[in-house]
N, C-alpha and C positions, 0 to 999 in steps of 0.2 A: 277091655282095658280102659284107662282114663287118659285123656289128652290134657297135658298140663296147660297148653297154650292154645285153646281153640280159636282165639282171635288172631293169632299171629301166623299160623301155618298157611302156606300158599302152595300153589301147584309146583313151584320150582324146587321142591324137595329133591335132593339128589342131583340137581343141575351142576354141570361142570363146564368151565370155559377153558379151553386149551389155547395157549398163545405163546409167542416167543418172549413174553415178559417173564417175570419170576413167579412160577406157579406156586400156589399155596392153597390146597383144597382139602376139604373134610373127607375122611374115610369112614368115620362114624360120628356120633354126636359129641364126643369129647376129644377126638384125635384128628390132627391134620397131618398131611404129608407135604413135604417140601423137597426141592431139588438141592442137593449139596454136592456139587462136583459130579463124580461118577456114582453117587449113591442117592437113593430116596430115603429121607429120614422121617420117621413117624413120631410126631411130637405131641404128647398129651398137653392140652391147653391149661391144665392145672399144675404142670411141672416144666422145668427148664431143660431137662436132659432128654434126649431122644429115647423112646421106648424100644424101638427096633429100627433096622435099616435093611434095604435091599440094594445090592450092588449091580451095576450094569455089566454087560459082557465085554465091554471094551474100556480102555483107559481114557477115552476122549470126552466122556461126560454125558449126562442125560440131558436131553433137549426139552422134552415136554412130558407132562403127566396129566392124566384125567381120572376121575373117580366116579363110581356109582355106589353111594352108601347104601341105598335100598337093596341092591343086589350083592353087596359085599365084594366089589371088584375094583381094581385099579389097573390102568394101562399106562405104558410109557414107551418112549422111543429115544434113541441115542443120537449123538452128534457125529454120525458117520455117513458116508455116501451109500445110498440105497439101504437105509436102515429097516429093520423089522420093527413091528409093534408087539411088545410083550404084554400079555394080559395075565394078571395074578388075582388070586382070591385073597380076601382079608377076613379075619386076622391071621390066618395060617401062613400067608405070604407065598403060597404055592403057585407055581406057574401053571396056568390052565390052557393057554393057547399062544401061538405065535403067528402073526399075520405078516406075510411078505407080498409086496407089490412089485411087479416087474418093471413098472414104468416110473415110479416115484424115486427121485434122487434124495429126497428128504421131505420133511413135513413142517408146515407152519401152524397147523392146528390139529387138535386131537380131542375127541369127545366120546363119552359113553352115554347112551340113553338112560333115562331114569330107571327103567326095569333091567338095564344091563344087557339086553338082547342084541343091541346093535352098536357098532363102533363107527364113528364118523372121522374121516381124515381129510385134510386138504394138503396137497403137495406144494412144495415151496419153490418150484421152478416151472417156467412156462413149458407146455400149456398147464396152467394151474388146474388140477383135477380134484373135484369134490367127490368123495366116495363114501358110500354106506355099506358096511360089511356085516354079514351074518358070521360073526367070528367063530361060532361053534362049528360051522361048516367050512370055515376058511374061504368063503367066497364073497365077491362084491355083488350086491343085489341092486344097488342104484348108483348112478354116476352122472356127472355133468362137468362141463368145463367152466371155470370161474374166470371172469374177464381180467381181473387184476389180482396182484399178490394179496393173500389173506393175512390179516393181523390177528384176528380172533374169530372164533366160531362157537356157537352154542345151539343146543337142541331144545325145542319146546317140550317141556316135561308133561304137558297135559294130554298128549296123544301120541300113540306109537307112529313110527315112520312107515308103517305098513298099510295105512289107509289115507284118505284124502285130507285128514286133519293134521298129519305130520308136518312139522316145520323145522327148518334150519336157518339160523341167521348168520350171515358171513359179513364180517366187518373188514373193510379194505381201505382204510384211510378216508379218502373223499367219497367212497361208495359204501352204502349199506344195503345189502340185498337179502330179501326173504326168499328162501327156496322151499317150495311146497311139493310134497309127494302127491302124485296124481295117478289114479288107477287108469290103465289103458286097456279097455275091454277088447279092442280089436287085436292087440298083441298079447292079451292075457298076462299082463304084467303091470308094473308101475314105472313112473318116470319122475324126474324132478323138473319143475318149472320155476323160472326166476321172476321175482317181483321187486324192482328197485324201490327203496323207500326214499321219498323226496321231501325236503323241507320247503316251505314257502320262500320265495325269493328274498323277502325282507329279513328272514332269519338265516338263510343259507349262505349269505355273502361271505366268502373266504373261510367257511367252516369245514373242518375235517372231523370225522367221527373218532371218539376216544373211548367209548364204553357203551354197553347195552345190557339190559336184563329183561326177563319176561315178566309180564303182569298176568292178571287173570283173563280167562276167555280168549286166549290167543293174542292179547295186546302186547306191545313191546315198548319199553322206555329206552331212549337212546340219548347219549350226551355228546357234546362237541368240545373241541379245543377252544371255543369262544365262550364257554361257560353256560351253554344252553342245554336244557333237557326237554326233549319232545316226546309226546305220546302218539304211537301209531296204533290204529285199530286192527282187528282181525283181518280186514281186507287189505291192510298195508297202507291205508289212507291216513295222512296226517290229521290228528284230531285236536291237539292242543299243545301249547307251550306250558309245561307244568312246573318248571323250576329254573332258576338262574343261579350262577355262582360267580365269584370274583376271579376265579382261575379256571384253567382247563379242566374238564371233567375226565377223570381217569378210571373211575369204577362206579357201578350202580348196584343196588340191591333193593328188593321190595318184599314186603310182607302184606298181610291182609288189610293193614291200616296205614302204613307209612311207606314212603320212598326215601331211601338213604342215598345221598349224593356225596361222592368222594372227589376231592380236587387235588390238583398239582401242588397246592400249598399245604397239604397234609390235613386239611379239614374234612371231616365227615359230618354232614348235616342231615338232620331228620326233617322231613316235610310230610304233611298229611297228604294221603292220596287224593288226586284231583277228583272233583265231581264230574259227571258226564258233561261234555261240551263246555268245560271251564273256559272263561274268557280271559283270565289273568293267571300268572304263575302263583302257585301256593306259597305262602310265606315260610321262611325257615323257623322251626320251632325251637331247636337247640342244636348244639354242635360240640364235638370234641376235636382235638388236634393230636395226631399221632407222631408229629415231629419229622415227617418226610413225605414226599409225594406218594400217594397210595397207588400200589400196583394191582392188588387184588383185594376183593371184599366179598365175604360169603357168610351166610347164616349157618349155624349148626343145623344139620338136616332133619332132626327129629323134634327137639324141644324148642328151637328158635330162641334160646336164651343167651346165646353167645354169637359173636361175630369174629371170624378169623380175618386178620388184616396182614398183608405184606406191603412193604414200602420199597421205593426205588433204591434205597440205601441198604437193603437186605434185612431190615428189621422185621420181626414177626410179632404182632401185637394181638392180644385178646381183649375184646370188649365184652363185658358181661353185664346183663341187666340185674340190678339190685332189687331185692324184695321191697315193696310188694309188686314191682314191675316185672319180676321174673315169672309171675303167675297171673298177671292182670295186664290189660292194655296200657301201652305207653301213652303219656298225655298227648292230646290233640290240640292243645293250646300252647302258645309260646311259654317257654320256661326261662327263668332268670339264670344267668351264668353261674351263680352260687349254688343253684339247686341241681345242676347237671350231675354232680357226683353222687347225688342220692338216687339217680335213675340208672346210670351206667358207669361201671368202673373200668379203668384202663390199666392193663398190665403188659409189660414187654416179655416176650417168650425167649427170643434169641435175636441178636443183632450185632452188627459191627459195633465195637465198644464206643460209647459216647463219653465216658468218664476219663480220668487220668490213666496213663499207661507208663510202665517202667521202661519199656524198650519196644522198638518196632524194627522189622527187617523185611526184606523182599526175598522170597524164595522163588527163583526163576525155574521154568520147566527144564527138564532134561534135554540133552541134544537129540535124543530119540523121539521126542515129542515137542518140536519147536513151536507148533501151533497151539499148544495147550496154554491156558491162562496162568500167569504167575500168581502166587499167593502172597498176600500181606500177612505177616506173622506179628501178632501183638501180644505182649505180656502185660497183664494188669497187676496192680499192687497186691491183690488178693491171691495171686498164684495161678490164675487162669491163663493158659497159653492157647490162643486161637489162631487157626489158619483160615483166611478169608479169600475167596475168589477176587482178584484185583479188578475184574471187569464188572461183576455183579454185587460185590460185597457180601455175598452169601457165605455162611459158615461152612467150611469144608471139613474141618476136624478140630477137636478141642480136647485138651487134657487139663487136669488140675494138679499142681504140685502137692506133695504131702502136706498135711496140716503143720503149720509152723515154719515151713520153708519160705523164706523171703527172697523173691527173685530180684536180681540186680541188673542183668544184661542178657542179651541173646545174640546169636549169629546163625546164619543159614548156609548150607552147602548144596548147590544145585545138582552137581553130578550124582550125589548119593541121596538127594532129597532128605537131608538131615537138618534138624533144628537143635541147636545147643543152647542150654539155659544155665546161667550162673546164678549162685545164690549168696546170701550174706554169710552163710556158714562155711563158705569155701568149697561147696559141692558143685560139680558140673554134671548135668544130665543131658544126654544126647538122645533124641527121638528120631525115628524114621517115619516119614509120611508115606504110608502104604495103603492103597485102597480106601481112602477116606478116613484113615485112623492114624494117630500118632502113637507109635510103639516105642517103648523104652529099650534102647540097645546098649547103653553104657551109663553107668553112674560111678563117679570117682570123686572122693574127697581129697582135694589137693592141698588145702591149707586150713588153718584155724581162722584166717582172716577172710574178709569178703572178696568175692570175685569182682574185679573192676571192669574188665574188658575181655572180649572174645574176638578172634579173627580166624578165618578159614582160608587156606590157600586156594588158588584157582582150580586145581585139580580135585579139590575136595578130599584130599588124603590126610591133611594134618590140621589140627586145631591148636592155636596158641591161646594161652590163658594167662592174663595178668591179674595178680591178687594184691591185696593191701599189705602183704608182707615183703613187698619190693622184689618179688620173684616172678619170673615168667616161666610157665610150664608148657610142655609140648605133648599133645596127645596124637597118637597114630590112629587116624580114622579109617585107614585102609583095612585094617584087621581088628580095630577096636581093642588092641591089647596094650596094657601098660602105659606108663607115663615116662 
């Protein structure tokens, strides 16, 4: 075969980082998976609508997702006490294994190795347990206790966890630890040993870790909330200060020629990879801004021609290299701001609406699930009605009104998880939010005039509709019959 980008590919093909942030990871070269409430949505980067979805087994929502594109696998766990980890194949979405741990009440990190043979988990309650699983056998093969709560974890993709070169990085706020698998000949097995990664005192003052990514030959790039990016060698020793930013570092990515540095201010900057024993940070070559604090950043795992980005506001953004840079190296010299668009294009995939809206309402959780997140329901002028998690701003469900339908107002009913939308044609549509989908349960044309206002009673049994014909209509929601 032919590699399109021989200069860009690096050993972190198939790498995944699981964290309590908003996961957005590639499952193949053109499709990413993201968490949307109790569903995983598979989003093609060249389309705005999900291609497929997988539902969790409980209504409480999915907590973490990890992928192994090279093996065609993804794993996820849910927001319940003592959750299992479900492993599925892709693209058929079939469940292939379920991992249950008797000791973990929940997980703060979840990773699959590059070849998909091992699953890595970190429990979210003391004692914090780092576990490596042979998921096909359903057994834990390596384990260790982590000193502090884990924020993120990743596995070095350049070596398996079955020999002395296997590595796991655990990010825990003020602590960054490299865990290395070691063969124990006396016990005829392997163990995990910890190696703390330490910054020099003049750099470390007041700094907490915010992101990390693997480089070549076992090296590791790590960024702090003070805007510093450091390089650690294979031995875990600090080697160089490689980049700086004006805001906290929130995500990092590397290829064979460049280091990408993402910041809290929404900036993603390209830097040339440092030379060995560099004495000064490498300068910024060019940057783009995605309009919100970057939560995750990852290359497409085969071609390295795209970057998937998620932000703290729930936006999903695709960065795509433009020809000739889609098939040749990106510049290693500074680029003028006007020329950036000729190198990389920026497109939004799905996000909390940034433009004008017709109406907004809050859909509270049902009494049976008081701990669930409420949804912000937004109706745009174009007829899109979206439900967004009020805590993460991630899209939970979305529908589009029929072509030509002009929305005017909306209202929500918590007991029935109903969303009512009025239109300029005097039509009221009522949708039920079920399993991450908005399903039409009632359509009624009440007037020839526009719907001006909607109101639902506290019990969620009746809907009042005010139209521009000076009439008020009453809809029985309890059985959805008649007006």
